[in-house]
N, C-alpha and C positions, 0 to 999 in steps of 0.2 A: 504493500499499500504506499509505504514511504517513497519507494522507487518510482511508482506511478505519479505521485504528487510532484516530485522533483522533476519527472519528465515533462509533466504538463507546465510547470513553471518555466522550464527551459524553452519550451515552444512559445509560451507567451512573451518572453523576453525577447526571442528572435523576431516575432511578429511585430512587436513594438519597435525594435531597431530598424525593421524594414520600413515601417510607416513613417519613421523620422527621417530616415536617409533618402527615401524615394522623392519627397519633394525638393530636398536639397540637390539631388541629381538632376531632376527636371529643371530646377532653377539654373543650374549650371549650364545645362544644354540650351535653354532659351536665352540665356544672357549672352552667349557667344555671338549670335546674329545681331543683337542689339549693340554689342560692342563694335561689331564690324561696321554696322550702319553708322554709328557715331564717328568712327574713324574715317568713313569715306564722306561725311557730311562736309560741305564747303565752310571754310572759316567764316565767321560773321563779319559783316561789313559795318562800318561806323555810322551808318545812316538810319538804322533802325527799321529797314525794309527787307524783310526776308525774301522778297521776290527778286531783289537785284542779282544779277549773275556776273561774276568776275570775268573780265575780258582778257586779262593779261596775267601770265604766271610769274612774271617778275624775272624770269631767266632766259626765255626764248621768245621767238616771234611766231611760235605755234598759234595757228588760229588767224593769222594775219597775212595779207597779200600785198606785196609791194608793187609800185608801177615798174621799177627796175631794181635788180639785185644790188644790195649795198647801199641803198638810200637811207635805211634805217637799221639800227642794231638794238639788241637788249643789252643795256649798260647800266650796272649799279641800280637794278631794279626799276628801270625806266625804259620806255620805248624812246630812243634817242636818235634824232635826226643827224645824219652824217654831213649835211651840208653839201652834198655832191651835185645837187641840181634840183630844179623843180619837179615835184612829184607828190606821191601819196602813198598811204598804206591803209587798206580797209580791213575791217573785222569780217572774216569770212565764214564764221560759224552761223550766223543769223543775219538776215536782211529785215529791216524793220520799217514800218509805216507809222504806227502810233507807239511812242516810246518814251522812256526817261534814260538819259545818258549823263553819268556823273564822272568827272575825271579831275586830276590835278595837272597843272601845266605850268612851265616857266620857259623862258627864252634864255639860252646860254649866250648866244650871239646872233646878230642878224640885224637887217634894215627893214624888216616888215613884221607886223604883228603875227603871233601864232594863228593858224587857221585850221578849222575843221569843216567837214562837209557832211550834209544830210540830204536825203531825198534825191540822190543821184542814180546812175545806172551803171552796170558793168557789161551791159549788152545793148548797143556797142560801147566800147571804151572811148570816151571823148576826153578833152582837157577838163581836169578837176571833176572827172566823173559826171560831168553836167549837172552838178549838184548846187545846192543852196549853201553859201559859205557863211559861216559865223567866225568872227574873230575874237576869241577869248583872250584876256578877261574883260576887255573894255567896250567891245560891242561893235567893231567895225564889221563890214559885210560886203557881199558880192553874189551876184545871181549868174551861174554859169549855164543856165538852161540854153538850149538852142533857141535862137531868136531874141535872146536877151543879152547876156555877156555885159552887164552893166551894174551899176550900184543900186538898182531898184528904182522904180517909179511910184513910190508911195507904199510899197509892200513892207519896207523896214522902217522901224521906229527905234531910234537910240534913246535911251532913258537917261536922264541927269544922275549922276553919281560921282563919288570921289574917285579920281583916276587911280587905277591900280598898277603898280610897278610890274610890268611883264617880266622883269629879270628875277623877281622872287616868286615862290611857289603861290599859286592861286587855286582855288577850288571852284569849278564851274558845273552847272547842271542845265541841261537842255531838255525841255519836254516838247514833244511834237505830237500833233493829232493830224493824221493823214486825211481824215474825213472833212475837217473844217479848213485844213491848209494853214493852221496856225502852229508856230514854233516860237518858243521863248527861251531866253537864257539869263540866268542868274549866277553871279560870281562873287568871290570875296577873297581877300588876301589872307593867306595862312601864316599864322605866327609861328616862330620857330618851335618845333617840337609838337605843334597841334596837328590833329588828324582831321578835324572839321573846323568850319567857321560859319557864321551867320551870313548868308548871301543876300545881295540886293539884285533886283532885275535891271538888266543893262541893255538887252536888245529884244525887240518883237518883230516878228515876220508873219505876214498873212497874204496868202494867195490861195484860194481854193483849188486852183489848177496845178499847184505845185505839189500837193501832197501825194506821195507814192511810196511803195515799198522799195527800199534801196539800202545801199550800205551806209555804215557809219565809218567815216574816214578821217585820218589825220592828214593834213596837207602841209607841204612845205611850198611856200610861194615862189621862191627863187633860190638859186645857188648861194651858198655862204651863209644860209640860215641854219642854226642849230637849236631846235626846240626838243624839250623833253616832256613826256607824259607819264603818269603813273596812277595807281589807284583807280582803274577804269572799270566802271560797272555799267550794265544795260538791263533795263526792265522792258520787256515787250512779250506779250500784252501787258498793259499797265494795270495792276490790280490794286495798289494802294494809292489813294488820292490821285485818280486820273486828272490830267490837264493841270495839276497843281504842283508847285515846287514842294520838295521836302527839305531842302536846304536853307530855306529862308527863315525856318523857325529853329529854336534850340533843340538839340538832340532829345528825342522822347516826346515832343509836343507835335501833335498831328495837325496839319493844316486844316482850317475850318472849325477847329475846336475853340472853346472859350479862351483857353489858355493861349492859343495861337493869336487870337485877336488882340489879347493884351500885350503881346510880344511884338507884333508886327506893326 
């Protein structure tokens, strides 16, 4: 009888141990995929918008197409213009019509403001991709569409602001709506060591005929210009605050919120 009791007790202990260790084993199995997913998740961006996609790995020009080889390089975490001649480099992983584009820019040397292109075309390839040119961070502009090739005839509006030194890092955000043909840019100077700043609107463009799906491109206006870009992000389709800037408010304050109204 004693042996039978001891045997039953041993079976009970074994069953209890199995009940305790089974969930632990399952937890270890299920946590592995979660850990893998966390490891593969993109690093957070500094703008509080989880829909932004990083466009530049900081080391190579993977995902970018140059007008001519050698016009741009990846140098010290930047897309670096080599100053070899007029040209461009466009993001080839996605073409966009309605979008948000955020980047940091500075000019190392040159005689023309930095320039970027939106709403152009890669088929066929024409000068400046036949795009709409914005000149960050102060809002110069040009219209390279066939039949235009001018500074615009009322389509562009430069907004008054304190001039930003193009030789220091600046942050810019461009929001574009293909349906309305409206694109706007807000920029601000970045203080040393800062990752973000509160931007002000510097340039508006409106022409319903201009909106189209096209590449986002960095342009070099002419030979001898060395511009650098980093921290490039794109969002398309735009899920957070469509048609609104997210960099004109302090981090964590959403455009349109009561807090934003008191800050702007």
